[in-house]
C-alpha positions as CSV (number, residue, x, y, z in Angstrom):
1,M,-1.1,10.6,-22.9
2,V,2.0,12.2,-21.3
3,I,3.4,15.5,-22.5
4,V,7.1,16.0,-21.4
5,M,7.9,19.6,-21.2
6,K,11.3,21.2,-21.6
7,Q,13.1,22.3,-18.4
8,N,12.8,26.0,-19.3
9,V,9.1,26.0,-19.7
10,P,7.5,29.0,-17.9
11,E,4.6,28.5,-15.6
12,T,2.4,30.7,-17.7
13,E,2.7,28.3,-20.6
14,I,1.9,25.3,-18.3
15,N,-1.3,27.1,-17.2
16,R,-2.3,27.9,-20.8
17,L,-1.9,24.3,-21.9
18,E,-3.7,23.1,-18.9
19,E,-6.8,25.4,-19.6
20,K,-6.7,24.3,-23.2
21,F,-6.8,20.6,-22.4
22,K,-9.5,21.1,-19.8
23,S,-11.7,22.9,-22.3
24,L,-11.5,19.7,-24.4
25,G,-12.9,17.7,-21.5
26,V,-9.6,16.1,-20.4
27,M,-8.3,15.9,-16.9
28,V,-4.7,17.3,-16.4
29,H,-2.3,16.0,-13.8
30,K,0.9,17.9,-13.4
31,S,4.1,16.3,-12.2
32,K,7.3,18.3,-11.6
33,G,10.7,16.9,-10.8
34,V,14.2,18.2,-10.6
35,N,14.8,17.5,-14.3
36,Y,11.4,17.2,-15.8
37,Y,7.9,18.7,-16.0
38,L,5.1,16.3,-17.1
39,L,1.5,16.9,-18.0
40,G,-0.5,13.7,-17.7
41,L,-3.8,13.7,-19.7
42,V,-6.7,11.4,-18.6
43,G,-9.9,11.0,-20.5
44,D,-10.9,11.0,-24.1
45,T,-7.8,12.5,-25.9
46,R,-9.0,11.9,-29.4
47,K,-9.8,15.6,-29.9
48,I,-6.2,16.5,-29.2
49,D,-3.9,17.1,-32.2
50,I,-0.6,15.6,-31.3
51,G,1.0,17.4,-34.2
52,Q,0.0,20.7,-32.8
53,I,1.4,19.8,-29.4
54,Q,4.7,18.7,-30.8
55,A,4.9,22.0,-32.6
56,N,5.1,23.9,-29.3
57,N,8.6,25.1,-28.6
58,Y,8.4,24.2,-24.9
59,V,7.3,20.5,-25.6
60,D,10.0,17.9,-25.6
61,K,8.0,14.9,-26.6
62,V,4.6,13.2,-26.4
63,I,4.1,9.7,-25.0
64,K,1.1,7.6,-25.4
65,V,0.4,5.6,-22.2
66,L,-0.6,2.0,-23.2
67,H,-1.5,0.8,-19.7
68,P,-5.2,1.1,-18.6
69,F,-3.9,2.5,-15.3
70,K,-2.8,6.1,-15.9
71,L,-2.4,7.9,-12.5
72,A,-0.6,4.8,-11.0
73,S,1.7,4.6,-14.0
74,R,5.4,5.4,-13.8
75,D,4.9,7.1,-17.1
76,F,2.8,9.7,-15.4
77,H,5.0,10.0,-12.3
78,P,8.6,8.9,-12.9
79,E,9.8,9.5,-9.3
80,N,8.8,7.1,-6.6
81,T,5.9,8.1,-4.4
82,V,6.8,8.4,-0.7
83,I,4.0,8.1,1.9
84,D,4.7,10.0,5.1
85,V,2.9,8.6,8.1
86,D,3.8,10.5,11.3
87,G,7.3,11.0,10.0
88,I,7.7,7.4,8.9
89,K,8.4,7.2,5.2
90,I,7.1,4.3,3.2
91,G,8.9,4.1,-0.2
92,G,11.7,6.3,1.0
93,G,14.4,3.7,0.6
94,S,14.4,2.1,4.1
95,P,11.9,-0.8,4.6
96,V,9.1,-0.1,7.1
97,I,8.0,-2.9,9.5
98,M,4.4,-3.2,10.5
99,A,3.7,-5.8,13.2
100,G,0.9,-6.9,15.5
101,P,-1.8,-9.6,15.9
102,C,-4.3,-10.7,13.3
103,S,-7.2,-9.6,15.6
104,V,-7.5,-7.3,18.6
105,E,-8.7,-9.7,21.3
106,S,-8.5,-7.6,24.4
107,E,-6.6,-4.5,25.7
108,E,-4.1,-6.7,27.7
109,Q,-3.4,-8.8,24.7
110,F,-2.9,-5.9,22.3
111,M,-0.8,-3.8,24.7
112,T,1.4,-6.9,25.5
113,I,2.1,-7.4,21.7
114,A,2.5,-3.7,21.0
115,K,5.2,-3.3,23.7
116,S,7.1,-6.3,22.4
117,V,7.2,-5.5,18.8
118,K,8.2,-1.9,19.5
119,E,11.1,-3.2,21.6
120,S,12.2,-5.4,18.6
121,G,12.2,-2.4,16.3
122,A,8.8,-2.4,14.4
123,N,7.7,1.0,13.1
124,M,3.9,0.5,13.1
125,L,1.2,-1.5,14.7
126,R,-1.2,-3.7,12.7
127,G,-4.3,-5.2,14.1
128,G,-7.9,-6.2,13.1
129,A,-11.0,-4.7,14.6
130,F,-13.3,-6.0,11.7
131,K,-12.3,-9.4,10.5
132,P,-13.6,-10.8,7.2
133,R,-13.7,-14.5,7.8
134,T,-14.4,-17.4,5.5
135,S,-16.8,-18.9,8.1
136,P,-19.7,-16.8,9.4
137,Y,-19.2,-18.6,12.8
138,S,-15.6,-17.5,13.2
139,F,-14.5,-14.5,15.4
140,Q,-15.5,-11.3,13.5
141,G,-13.6,-8.8,15.5
142,L,-14.4,-6.3,18.4
143,G,-15.5,-3.5,16.1
144,E,-15.1,0.0,17.6
145,E,-14.0,-1.4,20.9
146,G,-11.0,-2.9,19.1
147,L,-10.3,0.5,17.4
148,K,-10.3,2.2,20.7
149,I,-7.8,-0.3,22.1
150,M,-5.4,0.2,19.1
151,K,-5.6,4.0,19.7
152,K,-4.6,3.5,23.3
153,A,-1.7,1.4,22.1
154,K,-0.7,4.2,19.8
155,D,-0.9,6.8,22.5
156,R,1.4,4.6,24.8
157,T,4.0,3.5,22.1
158,G,3.9,6.3,19.6
159,M,3.4,3.8,16.8
160,P,1.0,4.6,14.0
161,I,-2.0,2.2,13.4
162,V,-2.7,0.0,10.4
163,T,-6.2,-1.6,10.3
164,E,-8.8,-2.8,7.9
165,V,-12.1,-1.3,6.8
166,M,-14.7,-3.6,5.3
167,S,-17.5,-1.3,4.3
168,T,-18.4,2.3,3.3
169,E,-20.7,2.4,6.3
170,D,-17.7,1.9,8.8
171,F,-15.3,4.1,6.8
172,E,-15.5,7.3,8.9
173,M,-15.2,5.4,12.2
174,V,-12.1,3.4,11.0
175,A,-10.6,6.6,9.6
176,H,-11.0,8.3,12.9
177,Y,-8.9,5.8,14.8
178,S,-6.4,4.7,12.2
179,D,-3.3,6.1,10.4
180,I,-3.3,3.7,7.4
181,I,-6.6,2.2,6.2
182,Q,-6.2,-1.3,4.8
183,I,-8.3,-2.7,2.0
184,G,-8.3,-6.4,2.3
185,A,-7.8,-8.9,-0.4
186,R,-11.5,-9.8,-0.6
187,N,-12.4,-6.1,-1.0
188,M,-9.6,-5.2,-3.6
189,Q,-12.3,-4.8,-6.2
190,N,-15.0,-3.4,-4.0
191,F,-15.3,-0.3,-6.2
192,S,-17.7,1.7,-3.9
193,L,-15.3,1.2,-1.0
194,L,-12.3,2.2,-3.2
195,K,-14.1,5.4,-4.3
196,R,-14.8,6.2,-0.7
197,C,-11.1,5.8,0.0
198,G,-10.4,8.2,-2.8
199,R,-12.4,11.0,-1.1
200,S,-10.3,10.6,2.0
201,K,-6.7,11.9,2.6
202,K,-5.7,9.0,4.7
203,P,-3.0,6.7,3.3
204,I,-4.7,3.5,1.9
205,M,-3.0,0.2,1.7
206,I,-4.5,-2.1,-0.9
207,K,-3.9,-5.9,-0.6
208,R,-3.7,-7.9,-3.8
209,G,-6.8,-10.1,-4.3
210,L,-6.5,-13.9,-4.0
211,S,-6.7,-14.3,-7.8
212,A,-5.9,-10.9,-9.0
213,T,-3.3,-9.9,-11.6
214,I,-0.7,-7.1,-10.9
215,E,-2.6,-5.0,-13.5
216,E,-5.9,-5.5,-11.6
217,L,-4.1,-4.4,-8.4
218,L,-2.9,-1.3,-10.0
219,M,-6.4,-0.6,-11.4
220,S,-7.8,-0.7,-7.9
221,A,-5.2,1.9,-6.9
222,E,-6.4,3.8,-10.0
223,Y,-9.9,3.9,-8.6
224,V,-8.7,5.6,-5.4
225,M,-6.4,8.0,-7.2
226,A,-9.1,8.9,-9.7
227,E,-11.1,10.4,-6.8
228,G,-8.2,12.5,-5.6
229,N,-6.2,10.4,-3.0
230,N,-2.7,9.7,-4.2
231,N,-1.5,8.2,-0.8
232,I,-1.6,4.6,-1.9
233,I,0.5,1.6,-0.6
234,L,0.3,-1.7,-2.4
235,C,0.6,-5.0,-0.7
236,E,1.5,-8.4,-2.1
237,R,0.0,-11.1,0.3
238,G,0.2,-14.2,-1.9
239,I,-2.2,-15.4,-4.5
240,R,-4.2,-18.6,-4.9
241,T,-2.6,-21.3,-7.0
242,F,-3.0,-25.1,-7.2
243,E,-0.4,-25.5,-4.3
244,T,-2.0,-26.5,-1.0
245,Y,1.0,-26.9,1.3
246,T,1.0,-23.1,1.9
247,R,-2.0,-21.0,2.5
248,N,-1.2,-19.0,-0.6
249,T,1.7,-18.6,-3.0
250,L,3.9,-15.6,-2.5
251,D,4.5,-13.8,-5.8
252,I,7.9,-12.2,-4.9
253,S,8.2,-11.0,-8.5
254,A,5.4,-8.6,-7.9
255,V,7.8,-6.2,-6.2
256,P,10.1,-5.6,-9.1
257,A,7.1,-5.8,-11.5
258,V,5.2,-3.1,-9.6
259,K,8.3,-0.9,-9.3
260,E,8.8,-1.1,-13.1
261,L,5.2,-0.3,-13.9
262,S,4.3,2.1,-11.0
263,H,5.6,4.8,-8.8
264,L,3.6,3.5,-5.8
265,P,5.4,1.7,-2.9
266,I,4.8,-1.9,-2.4
267,I,5.1,-4.0,0.8
268,I,5.0,-7.8,1.4
269,D,2.8,-9.8,3.8
270,P,4.6,-13.0,4.4
271,S,2.1,-14.2,7.1
272,H,-0.8,-14.5,4.8
273,A,1.3,-15.7,2.0
274,A,2.6,-18.8,3.8
275,G,0.0,-19.4,6.5
276,R,2.9,-21.1,8.4
277,W,4.9,-19.3,11.1
278,A,8.1,-21.2,10.2
279,M,8.1,-19.7,6.7
280,I,7.8,-16.1,7.7
281,K,11.4,-15.5,8.4
282,P,12.8,-16.8,5.0
283,L,10.0,-15.1,3.0
284,S,10.7,-11.8,4.8
285,K,14.4,-11.9,4.1
286,A,13.7,-12.7,0.4
287,A,11.2,-9.8,0.3
288,I,13.8,-7.4,1.7
289,A,16.5,-8.6,-0.7
290,V,14.2,-8.1,-3.7
291,G,13.5,-4.5,-2.8
292,T,10.2,-4.4,-0.9
293,D,9.3,-1.1,0.8
294,G,8.2,-2.9,3.9
295,L,6.7,-5.9,5.7
296,I,3.5,-6.5,7.5
297,I,3.8,-9.4,9.9
298,E,1.5,-11.0,12.3
299,V,2.8,-11.4,15.9
300,H,1.0,-13.0,18.9
301,H,2.3,-13.8,22.4
302,D,0.0,-16.8,22.6
303,P,-0.6,-18.1,19.1
304,E,-2.0,-21.5,20.4
305,N,-5.0,-19.6,21.8
306,A,-5.3,-16.8,19.3
307,F,-8.8,-15.9,18.1
308,S,-7.6,-16.0,14.4
309,D,-4.6,-16.9,12.4
310,G,-2.5,-18.4,15.2
311,S,-0.7,-20.8,12.9
312,Q,0.9,-17.9,10.9
313,S,1.7,-15.7,13.9
314,L,5.2,-15.3,15.2
315,K,5.9,-15.4,18.9
316,P,7.6,-12.2,20.2
317,H,11.1,-13.8,20.5
318,K,10.8,-15.2,17.0
319,F,9.8,-11.7,15.7
320,A,12.9,-10.3,17.5
321,E,15.1,-12.8,15.7
322,L,13.6,-12.0,12.4
323,M,14.2,-8.3,13.0
324,D,17.9,-8.9,13.7
325,E,18.3,-10.9,10.4
326,V,16.2,-8.5,8.4
327,N,18.3,-5.6,9.6
328,Q,21.5,-7.3,8.6
329,I,20.2,-7.7,5.0
330,I,19.1,-4.1,5.0
331,E,22.6,-3.0,6.0
332,I,24.2,-5.2,3.3
333,I,21.9,-3.7,0.6
334,K,22.7,-0.1,1.8
335,N,26.4,-0.8,1.5
């Protein structure tokens, strides 16, 4: 339930209503904008008399939220959420570009790639220290050693780090080194891990599961927000369909759908969506055109010998070309 207050409502009345609803066992989330003041009620609202609320002179209207996700709903928070990471704003109107290799393989490899993507205009560095792989015999990542390498790269380039956490046991370690904590597609419904993310203040990027609906993605965000962390970034990375030519099928419609349903920013991962490096540029341009808040792209200087996902990694000169074309589209949209 959302209570829309009139613009002239005094703070004392807000506090009085908040205490009243809390006494009925309902959580109250306040959202204040330039032209509105909302009280979002979460919990069992059956004890609340809507007629009494509407009789309050300071209440404009009462809206029942039909979606199962409440805190992530645009009804609760009409304005877009903007996530600030070291001064870089995700959801602030200008797409943010995250780039780097699938896996951190060595200090030399990561530093080489970090330097090249920064020169091409990337805003953040991505890289995997813990790698969830389909085969137990595949490269699983360098663990904390990889995190330390990424931290060195940040110190040298000034670029914030985006990396994945796979378990609650490793959460503190990953949080110590990273700026954005990624929840991978396979962990989108790992509810224990999502709750742990909610007890952190670090920005959390949640990737859409292989077969997850948009509503299920937003419900995963709700798990994090329900624990107190509202710094959520959603990521569309392709879903599994009957098509086998590409690794996954990029659901480009997820961007406008999420923006209609939620206030949270959403970015696109064209690398995992396609699984083919030649498709990354056109998918990236389409994502920018449809209004994504950012891109996360895999780049490798030697993809033929990459430890993981070489087939979907752009070489640095190809990434530079992509950035030039993406920036042209951004300028067109701005004008």
